[in-house]
C-alpha positions as CSV (number, residue, x, y, z in Angstrom):
1,M,96.5,126.6,72.4
2,P,97.3,128.3,75.7
3,E,100.8,129.5,76.4
4,T,103.0,126.9,78.0
5,L,104.2,128.3,81.3
6,F,105.9,125.2,82.5
7,H,107.7,123.1,79.9
8,V,109.0,119.6,80.6
9,D,111.6,117.7,78.5
10,Q,110.2,114.2,79.0
11,T,113.6,112.7,78.3
12,K,115.1,114.4,81.4
13,S,114.6,114.1,85.1
14,M,112.7,117.0,86.8
15,F,115.9,117.7,88.6
16,D,117.6,118.3,85.2
17,Q,115.0,120.6,83.6
18,D,116.0,124.1,82.6
19,I,113.5,125.3,85.2
20,P,113.0,122.6,87.7
21,G,109.7,122.0,89.6
22,H,109.5,120.7,93.1
23,N,108.7,117.6,95.2
24,R,107.9,119.1,98.6
25,W,105.4,121.7,99.8
26,H,106.7,125.0,101.3
27,P,105.7,128.6,101.0
28,E,109.2,129.8,100.1
29,I,109.5,127.7,96.9
30,P,109.7,130.5,94.2
31,A,107.1,130.9,91.5
32,V,108.3,130.0,88.0
33,A,105.8,132.3,86.4
34,T,102.9,134.7,87.2
35,V,99.5,135.0,85.7
36,N,96.5,137.3,86.1
37,P,92.9,136.2,87.0
38,G,91.2,135.4,83.7
39,D,94.4,134.0,82.1
40,E,94.6,130.5,80.5
41,F,97.8,128.6,80.4
42,R,99.4,125.1,79.9
43,M,101.6,123.2,82.2
44,E,103.5,120.0,81.3
45,C,104.2,117.3,83.9
46,R,106.5,114.4,84.5
47,E,105.2,111.1,85.6
48,W,105.0,111.2,89.4
49,T,108.1,109.1,90.2
50,D,110.2,111.2,87.7
51,G,110.5,108.4,85.1
52,Q,111.7,105.6,87.4
53,I,109.2,103.1,85.9
54,G,109.9,101.6,82.5
55,N,107.8,100.2,79.7
56,N,108.9,96.6,80.2
57,D,107.6,93.3,81.7
58,S,109.6,93.4,84.9
59,S,108.3,94.7,88.3
60,D,111.8,95.3,89.6
61,D,111.5,99.0,89.0
62,V,108.3,99.2,91.0
63,R,109.8,97.2,93.9
64,N,113.0,99.4,93.9
65,V,111.4,102.8,93.3
66,D,112.9,105.7,95.3
67,L,109.9,107.4,96.8
68,S,112.0,110.2,98.3
69,R,111.9,111.8,94.8
70,A,108.1,111.8,94.6
71,H,105.9,113.5,93.6
72,V,107.6,115.7,91.1
73,L,105.3,118.7,90.6
74,S,105.2,121.4,87.9
75,G,105.1,125.0,89.3
76,P,104.5,126.9,91.4
77,I,102.5,129.5,89.3
78,G,101.8,132.8,91.1
79,V,98.4,134.5,90.6
80,N,98.5,138.2,90.9
81,G,96.2,139.7,93.5
82,A,95.7,136.4,95.4
83,K,95.9,136.9,99.2
84,P,95.4,134.6,102.2
85,G,91.7,134.1,102.8
86,D,90.8,134.2,99.1
87,L,89.6,131.3,96.9
88,L,91.6,130.5,93.8
89,V,89.2,129.3,91.1
90,V,90.9,126.8,88.8
91,D,89.2,125.4,85.7
92,I,90.6,122.3,84.1
93,L,90.3,123.1,80.4
94,D,92.1,120.1,78.8
95,L,94.7,117.5,79.5
96,G,96.3,114.4,78.0
97,P,99.4,112.2,77.8
98,I,102.8,113.2,76.4
99,S,105.0,110.3,75.4
100,E,108.8,110.5,75.9
101,S,109.1,111.5,72.3
102,G,106.9,114.5,73.0
103,S,103.8,113.4,70.9
104,I,100.5,115.0,71.9
105,P,97.8,113.8,72.5
106,G,96.4,110.3,72.7
107,Q,99.6,108.4,72.2
108,G,102.2,106.9,74.6
109,W,101.8,104.6,77.5
110,G,101.3,104.5,81.3
111,Y,101.6,102.0,84.1
112,T,99.8,100.7,87.1
113,G,101.8,99.2,90.0
114,I,101.4,97.4,93.2
115,F,104.1,98.6,95.7
116,A,105.9,96.0,97.8
117,K,105.1,96.2,101.6
118,E,108.6,97.5,102.4
119,N,108.1,100.4,99.9
120,G,104.8,101.6,101.2
121,G,102.4,99.0,100.1
122,G,98.9,99.7,99.0
123,F,95.3,99.4,100.3
124,L,95.6,95.5,100.3
125,T,99.2,95.2,101.4
126,D,98.5,92.4,103.9
127,Y,97.1,90.4,101.0
128,F,99.5,91.5,98.3
129,P,102.9,92.2,99.8
130,E,105.0,91.8,96.6
131,A,105.5,94.3,93.7
132,Y,103.6,93.9,90.4
133,K,103.1,96.1,87.3
134,A,100.9,96.4,84.3
135,I,101.7,98.6,81.2
136,W,98.9,100.3,79.4
137,D,98.9,101.5,75.8
138,F,96.9,104.6,74.9
139,H,94.6,104.6,71.8
140,G,93.0,108.0,71.8
141,I,90.7,107.9,74.8
142,Y,91.0,104.2,75.3
143,A,93.6,102.0,77.2
144,T,94.5,98.4,76.8
145,S,97.2,96.3,78.5
146,R,99.3,93.3,77.3
147,H,99.5,92.4,81.0
148,I,95.7,92.3,81.6
149,P,94.1,90.9,78.4
150,G,90.5,91.1,77.5
151,V,89.9,94.6,78.8
152,R,89.5,98.0,77.0
153,F,88.1,101.1,78.6
154,A,87.9,104.9,78.2
155,G,89.8,106.7,80.8
156,I,88.7,109.7,82.9
157,T,92.0,111.6,82.4
158,H,92.7,113.8,85.5
159,P,95.4,115.2,87.7
160,G,96.0,113.3,90.9
161,L,97.7,116.1,92.7
162,L,97.1,119.9,92.7
163,G,96.9,122.7,95.2
164,C,98.3,125.9,96.5
165,A,101.3,126.4,98.8
166,P,100.7,126.2,102.6
167,S,101.4,129.2,104.9
168,A,104.3,128.8,107.3
169,E,101.7,128.4,110.1
170,L,99.8,125.7,108.2
171,L,103.0,123.8,107.3
172,G,104.0,123.8,111.0
173,E,100.6,122.4,111.9
174,W,101.0,119.6,109.3
175,N,104.4,118.7,110.6
176,K,103.4,118.7,114.2
177,R,100.3,116.5,113.9
178,E,101.9,114.1,111.4
179,A,105.0,113.7,113.7
180,A,102.7,112.8,116.6
181,L,101.0,110.2,114.4
182,I,104.3,108.6,113.4
183,A,105.5,108.6,117.0
184,S,102.4,106.7,118.1
185,D,103.8,103.6,116.3
186,P,107.4,104.4,115.2
187,N,108.3,100.9,114.1
188,R,105.3,100.3,111.8
189,I,106.0,99.1,108.3
190,P,104.8,100.8,106.2
191,P,105.1,103.9,108.5
192,L,102.1,105.9,109.6
193,G,103.4,109.0,107.8
194,L,106.4,110.6,106.0
195,P,108.2,113.4,107.8
196,P,110.2,116.1,106.1
197,L,113.3,114.6,104.4
198,K,116.2,116.6,102.9
199,E,117.4,113.6,100.8
200,Q,116.3,114.1,97.2
201,A,114.3,117.3,98.1
202,L,113.7,119.3,94.9
203,L,112.7,122.9,95.8
204,G,112.5,124.7,92.5
205,T,115.3,127.3,92.1
206,L,116.1,127.6,95.8
207,K,119.8,127.2,96.5
208,G,122.4,127.5,99.3
209,S,121.4,128.1,102.9
210,S,117.7,128.8,102.0
211,Y,117.6,125.3,100.4
212,N,119.1,123.6,103.4
213,R,116.7,125.2,105.8
214,V,113.6,124.7,103.7
215,A,114.5,121.1,102.9
216,L,114.3,120.3,106.6
217,E,110.9,121.9,107.0
218,A,109.1,121.2,103.7
219,A,106.2,118.7,103.7
220,R,106.1,115.5,101.6
221,T,103.5,115.4,98.9
222,V,102.0,111.9,99.5
223,P,98.9,112.8,101.5
224,P,96.0,115.2,100.7
225,R,95.7,118.1,103.1
226,E,93.7,121.3,103.7
227,H,95.2,122.9,100.5
228,G,94.3,120.0,98.2
229,G,97.4,118.1,97.4
230,N,97.3,114.4,96.5
231,V,93.5,114.0,96.4
232,D,93.4,111.3,93.6
233,I,89.8,112.1,92.7
234,K,89.1,110.3,89.4
235,N,86.3,112.6,88.2
236,L,88.4,115.8,88.2
237,S,88.7,115.8,84.4
238,R,88.1,118.3,81.7
239,G,85.5,120.8,82.6
240,T,86.1,120.6,86.3
241,R,86.1,123.7,88.4
242,I,88.0,123.7,91.7
243,Y,87.9,126.3,94.5
244,F,91.2,126.3,96.4
245,P,91.8,128.0,99.8
246,V,94.6,130.6,99.4
247,Y,97.1,130.6,102.3
248,V,100.0,132.7,100.8
249,E,100.5,135.8,98.7
250,N,99.9,135.0,95.0
251,A,98.5,131.5,95.9
252,L,101.5,129.6,94.4
253,F,99.6,126.9,92.5
254,S,101.2,123.6,91.5
255,V,100.1,120.4,89.7
256,G,101.4,116.9,88.9
257,D,100.7,113.1,89.1
258,L,98.6,113.0,85.9
259,H,96.4,109.9,85.5
260,F,95.0,108.4,82.3
261,S,92.5,106.5,84.3
262,Q,91.8,105.4,87.9
263,G,89.4,103.5,90.0
264,D,87.9,105.1,93.1
265,G,90.4,104.8,95.9
266,E,93.5,104.2,93.8
267,I,93.8,101.1,95.8
268,T,97.3,99.8,94.8
269,F,99.0,103.2,95.8
270,C,100.4,103.8,92.3
271,G,97.1,102.4,91.3
272,A,96.0,104.8,88.6
273,I,97.4,104.6,85.1
274,E,100.3,107.0,85.7
275,M,101.6,109.1,82.9
276,G,103.5,112.2,81.9
277,G,101.3,114.8,80.1
278,Y,100.0,118.3,79.7
279,I,97.2,120.2,81.4
280,D,95.5,123.5,80.5
281,F,94.1,125.7,83.2
282,G,92.0,128.9,83.6
283,V,92.2,130.8,86.8
284,G,90.1,133.4,88.7
285,L,89.7,134.7,92.3
286,I,87.0,135.1,94.8
287,K,88.2,137.8,97.2
288,G,87.6,136.8,100.8
289,G,86.0,133.6,99.6
290,M,87.2,131.3,102.4
291,A,85.2,133.3,105.0
292,K,82.3,134.0,102.6
293,Y,81.7,130.4,101.8
294,G,83.1,128.7,105.0
295,V,85.7,126.8,103.0
296,L,88.5,125.0,104.9
297,N,89.3,122.4,102.2
298,P,88.9,122.6,98.4
299,I,85.5,122.4,96.8
300,F,85.3,120.4,93.5
301,K,82.7,120.8,90.8
302,P,83.3,117.8,88.4
303,G,83.0,118.4,84.7
304,P,80.7,116.6,82.2
305,V,83.4,114.5,80.7
306,E,83.3,110.8,81.7
307,P,82.7,107.5,80.0
308,H,79.1,106.4,80.0
309,Y,78.9,103.0,81.4
310,S,75.5,101.7,82.3
311,N,75.9,98.1,83.3
312,F,77.8,97.2,86.5
313,L,78.4,94.2,88.6
314,V,78.5,95.3,92.3
315,F,80.4,93.7,95.1
316,E,79.6,94.3,98.8
317,G,81.9,94.4,101.7
318,I,81.2,94.7,105.4
319,S,83.4,95.7,108.3
320,V,84.5,92.2,109.2
321,E,88.0,91.0,108.5
322,K,89.7,87.8,109.4
323,G,87.0,86.9,111.9
324,I,87.2,90.3,113.7
325,N,84.1,92.6,113.7
326,Y,85.2,96.3,113.4
327,Y,82.6,98.8,114.5
328,M,81.3,100.8,111.5
329,D,84.7,100.8,109.8
330,G,84.3,102.0,106.2
331,T,87.9,101.3,105.4
332,V,87.6,97.6,106.3
333,A,84.3,97.4,104.5
334,Y,85.8,98.8,101.3
335,R,88.8,96.5,101.5
336,Q,86.5,93.5,101.8
337,A,84.4,94.7,98.8
338,C,87.7,94.9,96.8
339,L,88.8,91.5,97.9
340,N,85.4,90.0,97.0
341,A,85.7,91.5,93.5
342,I,89.2,90.2,93.1
343,E,88.2,86.7,94.1
344,Y,85.3,86.8,91.6
345,L,87.5,87.9,88.7
346,T,89.9,85.0,89.3
347,K,87.1,82.7,88.2
348,F,87.5,84.2,84.7
349,G,91.1,83.4,84.3
350,Y,92.8,86.5,85.9
351,S,95.4,86.1,88.6
352,Q,94.7,87.9,91.8
353,Q,97.4,90.4,91.0
354,Q,95.9,91.2,87.6
355,A,92.5,91.7,89.2
356,Y,93.9,94.0,91.8
357,L,95.7,96.1,89.2
358,L,92.5,96.3,87.2
359,L,90.6,97.7,90.1
360,G,93.2,100.4,90.5
361,A,93.3,101.4,86.8
362,A,89.7,101.0,85.5
363,P,87.0,103.5,86.2
364,I,85.4,101.5,89.0
365,E,83.1,103.3,91.4
366,G,83.5,102.9,95.1
367,R,80.8,103.8,97.5
368,L,80.3,104.0,101.2
369,S,76.8,102.5,101.1
370,G,75.7,102.1,104.7
371,V,77.0,103.7,108.0
372,V,74.1,103.5,110.3
373,D,73.4,99.7,110.8
374,I,75.5,98.9,113.8
375,P,78.0,97.2,114.0
376,N,78.8,96.8,110.3
377,A,79.5,99.5,107.8
378,C,78.8,98.5,104.2
379,A,80.9,99.5,101.2
380,T,80.4,98.6,97.5
381,V,82.6,98.4,94.4
382,Y,80.9,98.9,91.0
383,I,82.7,97.3,88.1
384,P,81.5,98.4,84.6
385,T,80.9,95.1,82.8
386,E,81.3,96.8,79.3
387,I,85.1,97.1,79.8
388,F,85.5,93.4,79.2
389,D,85.3,91.7,75.8
390,F,83.5,88.8,77.3
391,D,80.6,88.4,79.8
392,I,81.6,88.4,83.4
393,T,78.1,88.1,84.9
394,P,77.0,84.8,86.3
395,N,75.8,82.4,83.5
396,D,72.0,82.2,83.2
397,E,72.3,78.5,82.5
398,D,73.5,78.0,86.0
399,I,70.2,79.3,87.4
400,K,68.0,76.4,88.6
401,I,64.3,77.2,88.5
402,L,62.3,75.1,91.0
403,S,58.7,74.3,90.8
404,K,56.7,74.8,94.0
405,G,57.5,72.2,96.5
406,Q,60.7,71.0,94.9
407,V,64.0,70.8,96.7
408,A,67.3,71.6,95.0
409,S,69.7,68.7,94.6
């Protein structure tokens, strides 16, 4: 087993760890450890809200979650020899859940939540403005939920959030452009972005005046950016290789937001099966790799580990919503595909909320299927039918076969 460079006591907040992690991005957050290219190591992670969500049947904790504490990240880890302009090569060697009692692997639990509109909402906030939650129990590679019966699937376990620290210049660019976006509609709920916030800022071991200054500058962890960050790509599981742009000396690599499983888009916001866990990495460097390969954002080479589902029911959506035609809008089209899938699943006894949670947690595939046929973009949602313990396809007995010349009654 690789050496654990970042240990987490799962019974304690990230704020109370012997060596705390961080929940903001800034180049001055100190490294907790340093490795050499070629090294392999383990990092342990808290669940992304820092344990605010409990294993119970109430959604109150999801509704009342304090998002100023998120995401809690493990790290940063410095990589000797890494300089701005290099590519940090990161291999995901292994990962899995850790329960609060510290058991590894394959035990424990996670959750999927729908955020209330006032707390950020999700992809379908206008249709689902209230908070809901499902608890999932882990059985090796499989997950089941007492809140969504009749479903069992293998998860594509992966980190939702990982990346290197930004330079001071890149951080300034983030803050400038995101401030302009927020200012374009300052009263919107949920807001168009999250500016730096000193409240609940966790900055590793920074203290005193340095902490106060950095807390007012550091970027929130919610969106993905040029350095990686909260990408939420479900296929970045074991065997994945990632090429990260390096913006600061020693790269300063961090990770968090581990997921047992997730559907494409993580559509409920905390829409994966969120968990605390461990993750093993190997690292290398490509000197001058950003210029050599023209890399401005990370490049991902997914590994070979994923469940092999072969039968799908596919739902289409187009860029028409509530009677309004949006020109080639892939977001609207994907939202409609999700809503069509949810409506279908309600015909098999699920509530709309259960169906929505399932689309966030199960390994569904989302695709932008057509972007050239004006005025409508077309998106599709692929639901693997094998995850259900009953048949969700239309019943063959409902098919009426007509002889030539007959008219259906």
